[in-house]
Backbone as CSV, one residue per row, in Angstrom:
resi,resn,N_x,N_y,N_z,CA_x,CA_y,CA_z,C_x,C_y,C_z
1,MET,-94.561,76.149,-126.249,-94.567,76.496,-125.012,-94.878,77.857,-125.258
2,GLN,-94.615,78.552,-126.022,-94.562,79.804,-125.642,-96.056,80.231,-125.997
3,LEU,-96.681,79.634,-126.776,-98.583,79.027,-127.191,-99.113,78.936,-125.582
4,SER,-98.515,78.597,-125.142,-99.558,77.948,-124.362,-99.234,79.332,-123.160
5,LEU,-98.346,79.573,-122.985,-97.902,80.643,-122.385,-98.256,81.877,-122.676
6,LEU,-98.598,82.048,-123.455,-99.841,83.106,-123.972,-101.076,82.748,-123.684
7,VAL,-101.853,81.966,-123.851,-102.967,81.635,-123.223,-103.459,81.773,-121.709
8,SER,-102.214,81.014,-121.226,-102.353,81.775,-120.148,-102.419,82.744,-119.392
9,PHE,-101.555,84.021,-120.086,-101.324,85.025,-119.385,-102.896,85.956,-120.310
10,ILE,-103.257,85.279,-121.474,-105.145,86.054,-121.759,-105.785,85.802,-120.001
11,GLY,-105.700,84.459,-120.029,-106.911,83.765,-118.881,-106.682,84.355,-117.781
12,ILE,-105.182,84.483,-117.451,-104.802,85.204,-116.226,-105.681,86.681,-116.145
13,LEU,-105.790,87.017,-117.477,-105.996,88.868,-117.601,-107.148,89.169,-117.866
14,VAL,-107.699,87.849,-117.991,-109.647,87.912,-117.721,-109.812,87.689,-116.924
15,LEU,-109.217,86.762,-115.743,-109.792,86.555,-114.580,-110.324,87.935,-114.011
16,VAL,-108.331,88.361,-114.202,-108.481,89.536,-113.145,-108.954,90.622,-113.723
17,VAL,-109.708,90.732,-114.866,-110.685,92.052,-115.432,-112.070,91.356,-115.035
18,ALA,-112.452,90.513,-114.867,-113.742,90.163,-114.228,-114.332,90.220,-112.276
19,SER,-113.075,90.169,-112.267,-112.620,90.252,-110.842,-113.005,91.649,-110.146
20,VAL,-112.030,92.518,-110.955,-112.441,93.985,-110.630,-113.552,94.433,-110.541
21,GLN,-114.270,93.657,-111.884,-115.459,94.639,-112.409,-116.715,93.850,-111.501
22,ASN,-116.336,92.859,-111.119,-117.464,92.398,-110.018,-117.326,92.383,-109.099
23,ALA,-116.775,93.372,-108.143,-116.470,93.342,-106.937,-117.850,93.154,-105.537
24,VAL,-119.101,92.516,-105.877,-120.086,92.912,-105.230,-120.135,91.536,-103.969
25,PRO,-120.649,91.284,-102.994,-120.806,90.852,-102.500,-121.520,89.699,-102.653
26,VAL,-121.459,88.201,-102.539,-122.416,86.946,-102.857,-122.289,85.785,-101.786
27,GLU,-123.889,85.128,-101.829,-123.890,84.084,-100.805,-123.410,82.893,-102.206
28,LEU,-122.620,81.884,-101.287,-122.649,80.744,-102.389,-122.910,79.415,-100.756
29,SER,-123.758,78.632,-101.498,-124.732,77.595,-100.667,-124.057,76.082,-101.262
30,LEU,-123.461,75.392,-100.937,-122.337,74.313,-100.985,-122.755,73.725,-100.050
31,PHE,-123.658,72.094,-100.414,-124.565,70.819,-99.876,-125.081,71.744,-98.366
32,ALA,-124.794,71.203,-96.900,-125.398,72.537,-95.917,-124.660,73.578,-95.465
33,TRP,-123.570,74.024,-96.037,-123.092,75.270,-95.681,-123.178,76.097,-96.651
34,THR,-122.953,77.535,-96.042,-123.574,78.527,-96.862,-122.112,79.628,-96.094
35,PHE,-121.896,80.297,-97.783,-120.930,81.141,-97.710,-121.225,82.513,-97.984
36,GLN,-120.841,83.542,-97.272,-120.314,85.032,-98.299,-119.489,85.297,-98.378
37,THR,-118.810,85.922,-99.586,-118.237,86.874,-99.740,-118.364,87.395,-100.634
38,SER,-117.102,88.063,-101.661,-117.095,88.515,-102.785,-116.828,87.544,-103.989
39,LEU,-117.273,88.262,-104.778,-117.139,87.635,-105.656,-116.286,87.843,-106.642
40,ASN,-115.433,88.407,-106.426,-113.766,88.836,-106.121,-112.895,87.343,-105.970
41,THR,-113.294,86.919,-104.753,-112.857,85.872,-104.128,-112.918,84.324,-104.241
42,LEU,-114.774,84.487,-105.227,-114.824,83.215,-105.556,-114.322,82.979,-107.279
43,ILE,-114.384,84.290,-108.020,-114.081,84.147,-109.127,-112.535,83.362,-108.917
44,ALA,-111.620,84.283,-107.732,-109.929,84.030,-108.371,-110.039,82.225,-107.012
45,LEU,-110.735,82.129,-106.633,-110.310,80.765,-106.018,-111.328,79.333,-107.336
46,SER,-111.902,79.771,-107.889,-112.604,79.193,-109.437,-111.282,78.743,-110.244
47,GLY,-110.884,79.591,-110.439,-109.560,79.924,-111.255,-107.930,79.350,-110.955
48,LEU,-107.799,79.268,-109.288,-107.267,78.166,-108.850,-107.447,77.022,-108.897
49,VAL,-108.410,76.577,-108.654,-109.631,75.465,-108.935,-108.750,74.569,-110.200
50,GLY,-109.701,75.377,-111.033,-109.059,75.107,-112.344,-107.549,74.689,-112.946
51,ALA,-107.013,75.414,-112.893,-105.264,75.329,-112.948,-104.505,73.705,-111.942
52,GLY,-105.156,73.848,-110.822,-104.533,72.661,-110.146,-105.432,71.679,-110.635
53,ALA,-106.532,71.566,-111.177,-106.982,70.432,-111.868,-106.219,70.065,-113.123
54,ALA,-106.215,71.601,-114.221,-105.037,71.218,-115.132,-103.361,70.081,-114.746
55,GLY,-103.353,71.129,-113.944,-102.006,70.328,-113.830,-102.126,68.858,-113.211
56,ALA,-102.742,68.563,-112.265,-102.821,67.410,-111.757,-103.597,66.412,-113.505
57,LEU,-104.133,66.527,-113.954,-104.361,66.345,-115.192,-103.225,65.864,-116.281
58,LEU,-102.320,66.869,-116.160,-100.990,67.240,-116.922,-100.360,66.193,-116.567
59,LEU,-99.959,65.525,-114.992,-99.291,65.513,-114.570,-98.470,63.840,-114.717
60,PRO,-99.647,62.852,-115.048,-98.884,61.980,-115.395,-98.318,61.951,-116.985
61,ARG,-99.049,62.770,-117.649,-98.290,62.724,-119.180,-96.627,63.066,-118.728
62,LEU,-96.744,64.306,-118.004,-95.269,64.596,-117.844,-94.131,63.811,-117.442
63,VAL,-94.512,63.009,-116.267,-93.856,61.852,-116.012,-93.602,60.755,-117.250
64,LYS,-93.909,60.519,-117.959,-94.211,59.161,-118.556,-93.501,60.485,-119.998
65,LYS,-93.655,61.450,-120.035,-92.559,61.934,-121.100,-91.017,61.830,-120.333
66,HIS,-90.755,61.856,-118.919,-89.872,62.120,-118.383,-88.713,60.722,-119.048
67,MET,-89.727,59.818,-118.483,-89.500,58.295,-118.118,-88.380,57.935,-119.654
68,THR,-89.487,58.282,-120.598,-89.362,58.445,-121.684,-87.768,58.689,-122.069
69,MET,-87.706,60.209,-121.631,-86.345,60.592,-121.943,-85.449,60.038,-121.495
70,ARG,-85.489,59.675,-120.468,-84.853,58.932,-119.193,-83.980,57.746,-120.175
71,ARG,-85.180,56.531,-119.801,-84.391,55.896,-121.012,-83.661,55.991,-122.945
72,LEU,-84.578,56.882,-123.316,-83.939,57.157,-124.233,-82.338,57.344,-124.481
73,LYS,-82.234,58.351,-123.296,-80.247,59.152,-122.749,-79.751,57.864,-123.071
74,LYS,-80.518,56.728,-121.754,-79.317,55.859,-121.233,-79.179,54.791,-123.014
75,ASP,-80.407,54.358,-123.743,-80.121,54.274,-124.752,-78.804,54.071,-125.366
76,LEU,-79.065,55.699,-125.759,-78.121,56.504,-126.910,-76.879,56.463,-126.106
77,SER,-76.664,56.739,-124.344,-75.002,56.266,-124.034,-74.344,54.963,-124.358
78,ARG,-75.035,53.631,-124.172,-75.053,53.054,-124.544,-74.671,52.244,-125.647
79,GLU,-75.384,52.843,-126.830,-74.902,52.489,-128.440,-73.885,53.534,-128.717
80,LYS,-73.412,54.680,-128.162,-72.521,55.258,-128.236,-71.231,54.587,-127.816
81,LYS,-71.001,54.281,-126.444,-70.250,53.383,-125.617,-69.870,52.060,-126.884
82,ARG,-71.102,51.382,-127.855,-70.370,50.536,-128.135,-69.755,50.436,-129.536
83,SER,-69.923,51.989,-129.832,-70.147,52.462,-131.422,-68.178,52.696,-131.824
84,VAL,-67.819,53.549,-130.053,-66.953,53.780,-129.830,-66.112,52.137,-130.018
85,LEU,-66.403,51.353,-129.349,-65.393,49.953,-129.043,-65.740,49.428,-130.945
86,THR,-66.223,49.631,-131.021,-66.439,48.637,-132.644,-64.866,49.367,-133.618
87,ARG,-64.601,49.288,-134.385,-63.904,49.460,-135.114,-64.591,50.202,-136.280
88,PRO,-64.407,51.227,-137.072,-65.115,51.849,-138.209,-64.949,51.190,-139.377
89,GLY,-66.410,50.447,-140.181,-65.798,49.728,-141.601,-65.793,48.605,-141.292
90,THR,-65.325,48.392,-139.998,-65.011,46.140,-140.017,-65.996,45.347,-139.399
91,GLY,-66.349,46.582,-138.322,-67.690,46.465,-137.267,-67.018,45.196,-136.483
92,GLN,-65.910,45.248,-136.207,-64.727,44.272,-135.310,-64.552,45.202,-134.075
93,GLN,-64.316,44.493,-133.334,-63.447,45.077,-131.980,-62.222,45.154,-132.501
94,PRO,-61.400,46.239,-131.716,-59.825,46.119,-131.572,-59.540,44.958,-130.794
95,PRO,-58.383,45.092,-131.287,-58.271,44.058,-129.651,-57.543,44.399,-128.705
96,GLY,-58.401,43.247,-127.540,-58.675,43.906,-125.722,-60.007,44.627,-125.599
97,ALA,-60.420,44.946,-126.636,-61.710,45.755,-125.968,-62.943,44.525,-126.383
98,GLU,-64.041,44.810,-124.255,-64.528,43.971,-124.235,-66.256,44.503,-124.847
99,ARG,-66.743,44.394,-125.272,-68.437,44.164,-125.305,-69.163,44.426,-124.299
């Protein structure tokens, strides 16, 4: 976690330095559209698009991890209940206990 935070911080720092040093106007042609903007804006938008793409690619993995953790917690609580209901050493239920 700390390594990814450090790498993100260094990436943002590089973007900021690059955009401050390149404050010239540029013309961007995309298909039939033509935009004139500063290079600062173009670099910042590129960084935002890249961060959004990385987030979108990581989202399925995070959801899968969350679902696995939820299932494991449920299994653990079920096993804890089951172990409380059995007598230690005998593996038998105490009188009146249901599984």
